[in-house]
N, C-alpha and C positions, 0 to 999 in steps of 0.2 A: 260615340265620338266620331266614328267614321261615316262615310256616305251611305245613306240608305237608298237602295235602288229597288223600286217595285218591279220585280221581274216575273212574279208568278200570277198568272191568270188562270183560275180554276177551269174556266170554260175551254181555254186554249189547250190546257194540259190534258183535259179529257179527250181531246181529239187525237192526241198522240203521246202516250206515256210509255216510251220505249226504254227509259233509263230510271234507275232507282238509287237513292242514297242508301248504301249498305253499312256504312260505319262513319262515326265522327270521333276522332281521337285527338287528345291534347298534343300539340306540336312539341318536339323535343327541345329545339333551340329557343323557342319563344313561347313562354307559358301563357301569353295573352292571345295566342293564335291556336287554331285547331285545324287538323287535316281532315278534308272531306274525301270520302271514298265513294265512288259511283260504280255500280256493278262489280264490286269487290276489288276495284283498282283505285289507287290514289289519283285524285283528280286535281285538287288545288288546296290551298290553305286560306283561311279567313280569320279576321279578328273575331273574338268572341261576341262582341257587340253586333257584328254583322250577322252572325248566325241567329242571334235573337231577333234582330230587326227583320230578317228575311224569313223568319219562321221555319228554319230548316230543322229537320229531324230525320232520324233513321226510318227508312221506309218511304220517304217522300219521293213521288214520281216526278220526273223531269223530262221535258222535250229537248230536242237538239238546240233549239233557240234559247231555252232557259239555261242549258249547260253553258252556252257561249256567253250569256249575260252573267252567269255565275263566275266564269273565268275573268270577265271584265271587272266585276266587283272585287275579286281577289287581287288583281293588279292594282286597282285603285287603293285598296287597303294597305298594300305593301308600300306603294309610292307615298301615300299620305303619311304613313308612320315614319319613313325616312325623312320626309320634309319636316315633320313635327319635331323630330329629334334635333334637326339642324336649327330650327327656329328657337328651340328651348335652350340651346347651348349658350346663347347670349342674344340680346336684342338685335334684330336684323331689319334692314330697310327693305322696301318692296322690291327694289332692284336686286339686292342680294338674294332674295328669295327666288325671283324669276331666273336669275343667272344659275342658281343651284338646280332648279327644276330642269332647265334646259340641259345642263351638264349631265344630269342623271338619265337623260334619254339617249345619250351617246353610247355607242358600243366601246368596250375597252378590253385590253388584253389582261388576262389573269393567269397566275401560275397555279395549277391544280395537281395534287399528288395522286398518282395512279395507285389505287388500292392493292393491285396485284403485284406490280413491280416495285413500288415504293419510290419510283422516279417522278420528278416533277415535269409537267408538260404545260406549254403555253396555249391557252385557248382564248377564243374571243367570247366575251360575255355581252349579251344583248342588253341595251338599256331599256328603260320603261317606254311605253307607247307615248309618243309626243302628244296625242290627242287628250291625254290625261293631265297635261300641264295646267290648263285653265281650271278644270274641276278641282284639282288639288289646291291650286292657288285660292280659288273662291272659298273653299272650306276653311283654309287657314285664316283668311280674312274674316269670314263669318264668326269664327271662334275667337277673334281678337288678337291673333298672333302677328298680324301685319297692320301696322299703324305708323305711318311716317311722321306724324306730328309727335307722337309719344317717343318714337325713336330719336328724333332730332333733339327733343328736350332732354332726354337721358344722356345723349352724347355731349351736349353742351355743358350740362351740370356735372358730369362725372369724368369726362376725358382729362386725364393728367391733372386732376384737381389738386393733388399735393405738389406736383412738380411745376405746374404752371404751363400755360399754352396761350398763344396769341389768338385773338378772335379771327384774324385773317386765316390762320392755319386751320382752325376749327371749321370755318366756312368752306374752305377748300376741301377738307375731308368729307364734309357733308355733301358737297356738290359731286364729288367722286362716287359717293354712294347713291347717287341718283335723287337726292332730296331737292325739291323745287325751291326756287328763290323765296317764294312767299312763305313757305313753311320754315325755312332757315331764319328769315328775319323775325318771324313770330317767336321762334325759340330764343333768339337773342333779346327780344323785347321783354321776355318774361324771366330772364336770368339776372342775377345780381353780380355775376362775374364781370370783371373789367380788366383792361390791359394794364392799368396801373398796379393793381394788386398782383396780377400774374407776373409782371416784371419783377416785382420784389421777391417773389418766390424763387424765380430763376436766378436772380442776382445773388441771393443768399446761398444758393447751392453751387453756383459756378464761379463766383468771384475768386475763390482761392485757387482755382485751376488756371485762371488767366491773370498773370502778373502784369501783362501789357493791357491797359484799359481799352486801347483801340481794337485789340483782338476780341475783347469781350463785347464791344460795341458791334463789331461785324457779326459776331455770333448771334446777337439779339436781333439785328436787322434781318439776318437770314431766317430767323425763327418767325418773321412776319410782323415784328413791332415797328411802329413809326419812329423815325429818328428823334423827333421832339420828345416823345414819351420816354425813349431810352435815355436821352440826355437828362431829363427831369428826374427819372428814377435813380440814375447813378449819382446825381447831385444829392438827392434826398438820402440815399444810402450812405454816402460819404459823410454827410452832416451827422447822421445817426451814429456812425462809427466814432466820430470825433467827440461826441457829447458823452 
């Protein structure tokens, strides 16, 4: 699932094999990752699939360059996993994904408990390497987790579907999420939602709250509906109530 990096060149390794993988243990906090020990010392953690893809095993000899590349693979795996979890929480636009990836490269202050004293200390936690943003983004896109057309269609079809929302408001929300005009229009051309039906949903829910019809009209206009549509919908609703 994670990036496969071809880092082991047998000929190059034969020239300088100064380090050896001495143990591979299951990580305590994440059962999908394992801890790699080099020369009897913890070196990094990797996703299980990375270990398989990179053909790692106890006794494997590594050069300094291979150790550095292994660390890079470890960072990629961690970063990708965080990004994947973010992408799976709900559909995301490409802009949301990029913004998240950039945020995760920033340093931040965290409170850490001192094991000896039991007191909490504030420390600065380094973010991920910014050079990994594009590789992680590319992998998410390759796996189908980034698709602005699908995102826009889902947003239009499911956003406040029971409460009602104006097309103007939906368009604005999609623009704020970085969706292009062309993709937005394509999503609206393929939906059966329309402002007339959306207005009736809102009026049915809000009419009792607004005894003054003018206040209800103002509310609907602020929600992004056209005055003519609001007027027609209120008239239709009043006729329905009287019948």
